[in-house]
N, C-alpha and C positions, 0 to 999 in steps of 0.2 A: 795288364790294362788294369792300375787298382782304385777304382773310381771314388774310395774314400779318401785315396792321400792325395788324390788330381782334385777334389772337390773342391775348395778352398781357390786355387789360383783357374780355375776354370769357372767359378763365378764371378771373380775379380774380372776377368777375360770377356765374359758376356756384357757385364756392367760398364766396360768403358767401350763396347762396341755394338749395342742394342741399344735403344731405345723405349721398347714395348718387348716388346716381346710379341669281366662277371662267366623209394627203394628197398626194394628190399634184397639189395643181396651186395657181395664184399665192397664197400665204399674205396673211390680213391683215396681219403682219407685215411683210413685202415691202412691202406694197402704200401702208401708213403711212410709207415711208420719205420719201419726198416731201412731207409732210405737216410744221406743227412741236411740239412737245410748248411748251405755250404756260404760261409764268410768272406769278404773279402781280402782276410788276411789270410787267407787257408792257398795251398797249391789244388787245383784242380785234379779231383780223378782222370784223368784221359782214359784207363784202365778203361773204368768201368762206363765213360760215358762213352765209349767206342766200342763195347760187348752192348749198352743197352740200342743205339742207334742201328742194329742190325733187323731187331724185334720189331719193328713198326711192321716189315715187309709180312713177318708172319700175320700181321693183322688184315691185310689189305689183299691174301691170297682169295686166288677164285678157284671155283670150280671143286671135282671131287679130289679128296684126301686131307684136306683142308683140315678135319675133325682129328685127325692122327700129328697136329703140327705143336707148337710151344704155347701155344695158347688158352686154356680152357673152354672159353667165350665165344671161339671163332670157331663153325660148324663147315661141313660143303654146301654148298649153295650156290646157287645158276647152274643147276645141271641139269639144264637145258638147251647152255653153250654145246653139248655133244652131242645135241641131233636139232641144228638149225635147219628149217627147211631148205630145199636146191632149187626155189623158185625166185622172181622179180618179190618184191616186197609187196604182200596183203594189205586189206585196208586195217588187218586184225595189227600189223604193225610186226609181221615176222616175214623172213626171207631176206635176201639180200639184192645188191644193187647191181645184180647182174643181171642181162636182158636174158630173153628164152633162147633169142637165136646161140648167144653166147654161152651158156649152159649143155645147150644141146651139141651145137660142133668140138666143145671140151666136154662132156657128160664123161670118156676112159678115167680121163684125170681127175676130177673133178669127183666123182662118187665110183668108186673104183669097186664097192659092196653091194652097189645096187639100192642103198634104202632109202634113196632119195633125201637124203640130209647130207650134212659136212660136219663135221666134230671138230667145236673152236673154243673147247674147253682150257681152264688154266687161265694161266696169265697172272697179270694183280689189277686191281679197282685202281682208277686213277687217283684218289683223291677221299672225300668222306664219302663220295659219294659212288656208281658202281660199275660205271661204263668204263671198257678196257679202249683206251684213246691212244690212237697210236704210235706220233711223236711223243709225247714222255716216256709211255712204254718203255720204246727203242732207245732213247736218251738214258734213259734209268737205267735198263739192261746194260749199255756198253758203261757207261761212267761208272757202276759199280765195280762193274768187270777189271777194267781198270786200273781203280783204287785197289783191287786184290794182284793184279800183275804187279801195279809197281811197290806197294809195299804187302808182300804175302806173309812175310815170317812177322809181322806186325798181329794177323788173324792167325797165328799159329800160336805166338806164346801166350796170347787171351785165352788159348781157346775154343776162338770161334770159327777155325778152319772149314768143319765138318759145315756150321751153320751156314756161312755166305757159299760152300759149294754147293747146297739144296736151294741154296735161294739164286743162286745165276743158272742152276739148272729148272728150274720152276720157268724166268721169264725167256732161257733161250730153247728148249722141251716146246713152248706154246711157240714161239715165234717156226720151229721146224713144225708142229701142226698145223699152221696155217696155211706155208709154203705148200702150193697144188705143182705136181712137175708131170711130165704127160713118156712114155716112155722112154724117150732118150733123155731124159733126164734135164729139158728145161721147163724151166716157168710157166705156168699158164696162167695162174693165177696169185695172189698173195694177200689171206683175209687180216686188216690190220686196225678194224676197228668192231668193236662188236658193244651191244647197245646205243638208244641215241640219247645225246643230253636232255635234250629238252622235256621227252618222259620223264628219263631217270628224274630229273629234277623237281618232280612234282611228287616224289616218295622221301620220305625223313625214318628211318627202319632198318631191321637190320638186313642185311644181303644176303641169309639165311630163309626170309620169309618174301624177296621180292619178286612178285609176279608179273609186273611189267615187264609188254614184251624188247624185244633184245635184235634187232636185226642188223646183219652183218655187213659193212662195206671192205672189197675185192679192191684192190690193182688189179688192175688186165690193159689188153691193149685195148680197148673200148674205156677204159675208166683209169689210164694211168696215173701213178702216185709214186714217184721212181724217189721222193722224198721218203717216205714209208718205209720203201724195199731197203733202200741203202740204209736207212738207219740200224734197222733189222739183220742186215747183212755185216754191221760193224758190229754190233752184241755178240751176233755168232761167230768172228772173224775171231773176238777177244777170248772168245769163251775156249777157242779151239786152243789157243795159248796158254789158255789155265787152266788145260786138261789133259795136253797132250803128251805128260807126264804119267799121270795119273791113272785116265780113264784113253787110251790112244784111240779104241776103235768110236769112242762118241765124239773124241774131238774130231775123228777124220768126218763123219757127219753134221759137224756142226761148218768145219771147213769148205766142204763140199757142197752146202747147204747156202753157205756165204756167199758165195764164188758165183752159183746159179743165180740166187737175189740179186745181186750186183749187176751181171752182165743183162739179166730182167731189166733193170731201173737204165742201163744204158739205150734198151733200144727201145723204151717207153717211157719218157719224161713228161713229167706234169707233176701237180702237187696234188697231194689227198682230200675227203672232205674230213669235215671235223664237227660241221653243225654251227660251227661258228665261234669252238669253245678253242681250239687249239689252230687255228689255221696258221698255216707256212707262208711264209714271207717266200720262199724259194726251195729249190733243194741242190742246190751248187754245193752247200756247207755239208750237208749229209755224203752228200757223193763224194768228196775229197774225205770225210771222215770212215768210210767204209774204203774209201784208199787205201788211208792209209795203212791203215791196220788188217788190210789183206797184199800191203806190201811188208809189213815186218811178217805174218803169217804163211808166205809162201817165197818172200824175194823175189818177185817179179815187179822190174821197175816199169811195167805198162802201164803197173795200178798209180804210179806215182804221176805218169807221162799225162796222164788222165787230167792230173791236177795244174800242171804247173807247165803243159807246151808251149811254148809262142812260136810263132811266125818268124821270117828273114829277117822282119822290122822290128823285132824286139814285141812287137802284140803278146797278150795275151790271149788263148786259144785253149788251153785248158779251164776246168770250173774256174781259178780265181781269179778270170776276166771279170765273175759276177761281182769283185769287189776292188780289180787295181787293173788297169787297163794294161800297160806297159812294164817291161823292166824299168826304164827309166821313172817311174811314177812311185809313188810313196804310197803308205794308206796303214790308219790308226785304228782300231778296236777300243773302242767305249764300251762296247757293252763285255759279256761276259759267257763260257760256256752253258750254254740253257737249254730247252728244249725244244727251240724254236734257233737258233743260231750256236753251231759248234765247231766257230771258227778258230774259238779260245783252246778246243780239246786240238783241233786240227794241225796248230801249230806247235800245240808242245809233243806233239810225234813229229811233224814233218821236218822241224828244224834239225833234231837230232840224225836223219836220217840225210837231209841233204847237205847237210852243214852251210846252208847258204847263209853270208850273214843278214840280207835281207830277213827272211826266215826269221831269224834269230831275233832280231830286230822287233818283229810281230810279235814274236812272243812276250818276250821284254818289255818290251811298251805299253801293254794291257798289262803287267802287271806293278808298274810303275801307278802308273794312272790309278789302277785302285789301291795301291798302299801310301802313297805320298811316297815315295822313295826317291829321291831326286834322280829324274833320268840322267842319262851318259849323256844327251844333250841338255849340255847346261843352261843353254836360252830354252829350253823348253819348259814352261810351266803350268803345264794344263792334265790337272787331276780332279779325280771324282772328289764331290764336298763330302765332309764328313760330317754326321750330325754334333752335337756339344761333348759329347764322351768321348769324340775320336771314332766311332763306328760308321762304317762307310754304308750308304744305303745308294744303290743301285734306281731302286722300286721299292712305295711303298708296299706296294702288295708281295708278299712274301719276300720281304729285305734278307733275312735269314739263308734262303737257297741260294739267291744269287752270292751273297756276302760266300759262305761254305765255299762253293763251285770256284770262285776267286782265290779262295785257301788254297784248296786241293791242287790248280793250277801251279802256285805258287812253290806250293812242296813239293813238285813233280820237277817245277824249273830246278830247286836246288836239288836235285838230284841229281843232273847233270851240270850246273853250274853253281859251284855252293853260296847262296845270299845271306849272310845271317839276318839282315835287313830286312827280306823276304820272312825269313822263319820266325824273329821275332813280332812283325807284322801280324805274323797268320797268330801266333799266340793269345795276340792281345785281344782280337777278333775273339778267338775260339772262347776265350776268357772270358770278354763282357756278354757271351751268348750263354755262357752258362752261369752264370752270376754278377760277375761285374759289372754290377752298370745302376744306374739311379733306381731304377724302379726294385732294386734286388729281387730279379725274378730269371728264373734260368727257362728256358727256351725249348729245352730239351723235356719231352715231357716225363714223368717217373726217374727221375734224375736224383732229386733229392724234393727235401719240405716244399719248397719257394718254385716247383718247377709251375709253368702253367698246366691248369688242371681242368680246361673245357673247350678241348680242341673243335673244329668243326668236321667231327668226324658222326658219321649216320652209327655203324657197328659200336663204338664205343659208349656214344651215349645214350643208345638202348631205348629207345621212345616206345610205349603202347601203342599211342597217339597220333603217331605222326605231326608230333611235334617237335621245334627247336628246343621249346621251354619245358617240355613236361618228357622227366623225372629234371629237375630243380639241377642235380648233381649227376654227373655221368656214370655210368653204372661199371664203370671198366675203367684201367688204368692204360692208355694207347700207349704203352712200354718204348721208349725211345726215340719218338716223331718227334721232327724239327716245326714247331709252330711257325706262322709267317713271321715274326717277332717286328721290332720298334718301326717307327716311321723315323725320319729327319728330326725329331725332336726328342728323342728317346721315349716317346708312348708307346703302349701296348695295353690293348684290351682283352684281357684274357675272358672271351664271352665263348658260347658254344654259336651262336647266333652272327657274327661275326670273321665272314669268309676273309676277310684283307687281313688282317691284324693275325687269325689264328686257322686258316687254313694250315691241315698238312697234304701232304703230294708226296707221293710217291719221288718225283723229281726233286721234290725237297732237298730226302734222305740222302738221297745218289751223290752228290758231291762232301754231305758233311759228313759220311763214312768215310769217304777217302784220304778228308782232312784228320778227321781224328785218328784215321790208322797211320799218319803220317807222323802226327803229333805224337802218339803213343810211342811209337820210337824213337823221335828224339829226345823229350822231356819224359818217357814215364816209365826210366830207371825203379824199381823199388814198388810202383803201384801193380795194384792186385784186381781183377773185375770182382764186383758183387757176386758170389754164386747161390746168394738167397734169390737172386732175380731173374726173370720177371714170377713174382710170386702168385703159385694157381690158389683160381678161382674158385671158387663154389655157390650154387645159389642157396640162400639161405633160408628162403620160403618163394620157392615158385609156383604154389598155386597158393589162392587164400580167398576169403569171401567175406561179405560187404551185405550191409543191409539195414534197411532204416522204413521205420514207421511212415506210411503214408495217410491210410486213415483208422480210427483204432474206436470202438466204444465198449459195450456191454450186449452189442448183436451182431459184430462180424469184427473182424483184423484184415487191415488192406495193407501190405508190405513191398517193398522192392527189395530180392534179392540179386547182389552182383559176385559172379564168380569172376577171378580174374589166373588168365594162366603167365606169370612174368617167367616163365622157366629162358635164361640166359648166357648159361655157361654149357653148350649156344642154345641161340633162343629155337623153340620147338613148337611146330601145331601139335593140337592134341585132339582127339576125335571124340576119346570115352569119358568126358567128365560128366560125376553125375551130384548135385549135392542136396541134403537129407532135412528136413524142417521137421524137429518133433514139437509134439503138440499136447496138452492133454484134455478129456473130455468129459473130467467125472462129473464137474458141475451140471452137465446133457446125461449121463447118469443116471444121474439121484432124481431128476428128474422125469426117467424111465425111455429117454431115448438111445438112439444108440452112430454108433460111427457112419452109419445110413443116411442120418438124418443131418450132414453135414455136407457141403457142396467146397469145390475149389475152385473157384472161376479165374481165368485166365484176362488180365489186364492190357496187359503190355509183351510181346516179346520181342527181343530184339536181334532173335538169333531170325525168326521169320519174318521181321522185315529186310534184314541186313543178308542173311546166307540165304534165304526162300525157305526153308526146312525150320519148324518149328519146334520148342521143346515138349519133349514127351513127358506128361505127367501122371506116376504110378504111384498108385496107391489109395485113399491112404492106407499103411500096413499096422499093425498090430508091435508094439514093442512090447508094451507091459501090460495085456488084456485087461487083471484084473485090474489095476490102478486106471485103466482107461490112457494109458500113456500112447499114441502112435503117431506115425510120421507119415510124410509125401516124399515122395523122391523127383526129383527137378532133373531129368537126363538130358544131358547136351550129346549124348551117343549119336554119331555119325555126321556131327557139327567138328568141322576142323575149322580152331580157331588161335590165336597166339594175342592174346588181351582179356578186354573185358567183352562178357555180355551179361546186360541185365533182362530182369524179369519179372512181372507186378503179377502176384495172385493176392486171391482172398479167402480166408479161415471165414466161410459164411452157413451159417448151425442157421436149421429151419425150425417153425415155429411148435412148441409141442401140443398136447392136447387140448393145453387151456391156453391156446394163442400166446402164449409165451415163449422168448428166445433164454436160452440157458447160456451163456458166453462168459467167459472169465480170462482173456488174454495172459494175466498174470502170473497164475501157475504154470505158463506153456513154458518148456524147456530152451525151445530157441530164442525164443521172446526177452531170455534174458539182457541187458544192458542196451538195447535196442530205443533208439529215439525219434528223432523228429530228421537229426542229420547222419547221413549214410557215413558207418564207419567199420571198423572189420570187429568182425563176431567170430569167436571160438566155440558160439554156442550153435552155427549149421554147419556141421561138418560137411568136408569135398571129397569125393572118393575120385582115382582114378586107376580104371581096369577092376572095379569093387574095389581098389586096396586103400584103405583111409592114410589123405594126405595131409590134409589139413583139418582142425577144430578137433571137438569131444565128442565121443557121445555122452546121453546116459547113463547110468550104472540101471540093471534091472530091480526096478522098484525105487529108483530114485524120483521126491518130490521137490519142487521149486517150494521152500517156504511162502505160506499161505498170510496174502495180504487182508489188514482187517476195512481198513479203506482207504479209497482212492480218488484223485483228483481228476472226473472225469469231462471238465469244461474247464479251461480250453488243455488240448493235450502239448505233450511236450514237443518245444522247437515250435510253436507257431507264432508266426507275426502277425499283430493286432494293429488294426490301422488307427492311431488314436491323433488325428490330424485336425477331425473337427474338433470347434470348441463346448461342444455337450458331448462329446465322445466319451463311454464308460466301457468298463471289463468287466460281462458277468463271470464269475466262479462257483463251479460248484465241486463238490465231496459228495460221496455217498458209500454207507456202506457195501463192499461186495456179496454180502450175502453169507459168509462165513459164521461170521461171530452175531447171537441176539442179545448178545451185553452189553449194547453199546448205548451210553446213557447221554452222552452228550459230543459235539462235533464242531471242532473248530478250525476256521481258516486261518491261513496269513502270508503276506506279501513282505518280501523283502525284511521277512520278521516281526511286521507290525501286521496286527490283529484285523483283519478287515470283518469277521464275522463268526457266528455261532448259531447252533441249532440242539436244540433238546430230542433228537429224530434219526433217522437213517439218513439222512442227506440234508447237508447243507449251505444255501444258495449264498452267495457274497456279492456286492458290489464293490470294482475298485477302480477310484478315480486317481487322477494325477498330484502327483505334491503340488503343491503351490510354487515350490524353489527348483527348476529344472535348468538351470542357465550352466551347469556343468556338464551336464547330457552333448557328450562328442556323437557328430555325423547324424544326429536326429534321430538317434535310437535307442530305446532304455531296457535295458537287463533289468527282468523280473521272477524273480524265484517264487515258486507259492509252494508252499507246503501245507500239510492239514493232519489232525490229532485228534483221535478216537478216544475217549475217556469209558473205562467198560465198569460194569456196575459194582465191579471187587476196589473199585479204584481205580486198577493200572492202566496207564496210557500207553496207547500206540501208536505209533510213527506210520505215516504212508509216504510212498516215495517222494520225491520232490519233481515238480513240472518247474520245468526252465522256460519263458516266452520271452520274446521280444517286443516292444514298441514303436512302431515308427509313430515320429514327434512331429509336429508342424515345422515344416522348412521356416528358414527366415529370409530365404532366396526372396528375388523383387517378382511381381508378376511380369515385366519388363523381361524378355530372355532375349541375348547378345550373343550369336553364334555363326559365324563361318568357315565355311571345308572350304580347301583348297585339296583337290584331288590329281594325283600324279595323268598325264594323257600316256597312253598306252603307242609306246612304238611300235609294237606290231600290230596291227590289227587284223589279225589272221593266226590265230594261234590255239592249242588247244586248251589253255585255260585263259580267263579273264582274270590278270594279276594288276591290281590297283594297291596305290599307296594312297592317304589323305591325312591331310592335318586340320582336328577341329579345334578352333580357335575359340577361347571366351577375350571378345570382344567389346562385353560393356564393363559393369562398374558391380555387377552382385555376381555371387556367384552361381555356379548349376548343379542343381542336383540330376549328376548324369544319370541313376536309375530311371529318372522320366525319360529321358534321350533315348528317339529314334533316328535312325537313317538309313533309306531308303535307294537303293540301285535300280535303277530301270534297264531291262536289254532283252533282247529276241532271241529266243532258244530257237537253235538250225535242226537241234535233233530232239524228237521229244522222248526222252531219257531221262531217266531220276539227276536230281543237281546236287552236284555235292560242295561244301561250303570248308574251305580251310583258313583257321588263321595263322598267320607266322609270325606277327608279332604285334601289341598293342602294349600302347605303354605311353603316361604322362610325365612330359617332357619341363625342368626347372632349369633357369639361370644359373641356381648355385648345386650347392650339395643337395641331395643323394642325385642331383642331374637325371636320372631318369628313374622314373617308378614302374615296373612289367604289371600290368590287369586283363593279360590274355584269355586267362583263366575265366575271366567274367563276362567278355564278347560272347551273346550268342547269335548264329543267324538263321535264319527261317525266309523260306524260298515261297513265295505265295505268284498263284497262278492268275493271271488276270481276264475276267471273262465278263464282257466281251475285250479282246485287245485292245490298246492305245496303239496309238502310234509311233513307230519304232518300238515297242515294247510287249511282250504278251505276258512279263513275271519281272517279279520283284526279288531283289533279297534284302531283307530288312535287318539290318545290326543294330543289337538291344545290350544294353549293359542293365538289364533287372535286377541281377544280384548285387551291384558294385553300388555303395554305401559311404561312397566318397562323393565330394562336388569336385567341379574343377573353377578352379579359381579366376578371378580378372588376370587378363595379362597370358594365362596359359594355354597351352596346348596338349588335345593326348594326339599322337598320330601312333595309325594304324597301317597294318601291309595285310591284304585278305586276298584269298583267291578265289575263282569258280570252275570247276569241271562238271563235262558231261559225265556219267558213269561209266561210259564205253572209253572217255578220253578221244570222242572226235569234235574237231574244230570249230570253234566260232568266226564269225564275221560282226566286229566289233563296231563297223560303218554303217550298220542300222541298228544301234543301241541309243535308246536315249539319252540314257545319263552319260554315253560316252560322247556325243555331238553335240548335245544342245549346254548352253551356256550357265543356265540354272538349272539343269536336267536331274540335279542330285539333288533329296528332299530331306532333310531336317525336322523332326518334330520332339515336340515337348507335350506328354499330357494326353498324347494324339492330336493336339494340333501344329498345323502346317506351320514353322516359326521361319524356314529360310528355302530355299528353292520353288519349280514350280515342277504340279502335277500334271501327266501328259495329259491330253485331251482323248476321248474316242474315233477312230479312224473316220468315224460321219459326222463331226464334230469338226475336224482339222479342215481351216480356211485356207 
């Protein structure tokens, strides 16, 4: 499928038929330098695509042993799965779905070592999340094994046999571990899911750091789940076939477990639980999938009889009765081999076993339907529609997974009944996915420079803040992952937040790997894998410090220091970080004071608030006592965290004997480069286990160059309100006391002189220029400078101070804003999830920094409330279409005392720091969540803003412009 060659004819055809028509680690851009941007005129390297496709499974491994894998940024995770409490689920979300009676009756099989727990470690995370869901787990294990079974030579030729076998062991070892059998070898329970989707999906971070509860779901005689058991049995039976020659003992264990699981499934029919994420339609297809593979593994015809048996009247009594009633009926499969419906795979193996023309018809017809190849029945014109470029889309959500699964089935068919039309169709579809498409995009991550770069995957994204929007660029390359793919119009969105277009999952790659194996076998002569991939990744700056000045003058310094643990290869919590702030008290010593005359108060400690343990302030200690250089240690030892922790401290000297304060912050080592804006600084060193890991220490005796003059008012980074007509700015520069030879001080604003004085202090007044029409967003940047003239005529410059002036807005007093918020479908949940659109329905722009939105609700638990913003942005009717403003949205919880009717709390959303206006006709769209810190549930049926039509209140400049405030309970009529 050469898109560029076909483009002209496609456009012409459309014209005739139609009348209308989105860090500090080695990043993806660097990592893909070793790959190639594949043009449409080149042959795609199937060896490389095939090689990479298996590495996605290394990224999604769960349990112990991950740290020894192929990807440096993945480590052991969810080790708590090794010891899940063997109890019914408790309030903390831990435990199982098994009843106390069932556990007691089967305790010897479930807990042979008597530790009160079950070991369900291993397996694979489902997608970008971390639940081990049953059906996609067994589908992926069996389909990967199927591809290896059919095209083993391809894996050998590209040097990936050991790799695929290790992946298949990881799947099937997990299935064996999750199978609990009694003394007679009969299955009493099978664990098919670990983790809860609803709880898990409130987290967006690395699996190595996740702490949410992970309950387990079992199939048992009380809670049948034959679909889950049969799916695992199929994978184990295939694994027997794949290992029977190389590891017979292991293969026999797989087969024995598969047979036991299948028997257990037959005796206990029913579909399992997924929490609504992977609901099963029925179990007959999984039972058939297990049956065909057990027949191949054992040679026993009874497994086939279970599928195709009929009564004396030709009526199906086996599993096939689910889709066809009698032998005189027919059936056509318009879906594909997939996690919920595996009939495509069933007939791919059943037809060669039975050689029944009807079974071959079922197998072939589905492939003709997919490929557009003429049906053998010439009057049959039923085909799956193609998008404008000929790519077949069954479902927009993960179109590529369905397409590549159909390719696998077609290429297996070609194994038995050669069909070049099917083969060429598969090649064209795969080439489309590898880059031969209108978007010039490769849908396999890491294959080429034009590959999708932002898959919806937590571990690869590497957020420190539980946000899909931070960092903007993914920290790691999700090598070989097949993203969701394009829609029916060839469009695809490469955005981490888009789980429809850019989802990745273990079932997505399952058919993809097998199809690539087959295409490599057919077209890969002379092609080679890339021995340099996947690239090894190391943390460049795993630990660092940021800081900013809060307040500063000649009497004190107040600053915020933020330390960050940004380890990501793999991520890990640490509990021995220590930051060191160096300062100079020589000015105090000159006045007869000592270090005892300095206090170091703490104004805010994030660790104390968030972790319940405060930072230990140690010192101050002498670094160079003779020169007055001291330091204070900010010690996070005993506080385990990944991400950032802030602390705000002061350096406050007391008055000397003359009631004067002697303080000069400009000569402090750690004060260098600091401003009102938080930025990384090398001058506040950071230590791990008392070893320097970031920044630099001053050399013994090293001093900062003394400043002769300094601007003391206003301070760096100040935002000054100049919106009143008579507003003005007072500016002060003064001698630091170092030199007694100053004869004149001059002050400048943006290079224009605003004042001078023949003394040690210069005061000046700055007023706005007459013409400020070209100032954008009503904010003006001003740089203030000062210079001192000494007695010898030498001129000394002081450090510039940059400030911002807030000017009068041109917005009309009349503000017209409307808000439309989606209603919650689930009124009882552990999160309040809302999405709203804030629309400017007026004719004037609205300054968003003045706008606040209040959501009133009732807490069911007296615990800390937690706010999450998933996304916020401004939509446009044309390019750039969407602009994110998530980082500017803040949320504040306010308790109402007294409580209102249906409200004892409100969440206030604001954009205080957003210097942007919402233009007429534009909308700001936001999705946010509220959660209890203990993840207990809310009842939204008694929430004011949820049940009242005008219950969401919008304020501008603290004046209500939309909505109705709730009344107190005693005033409610």
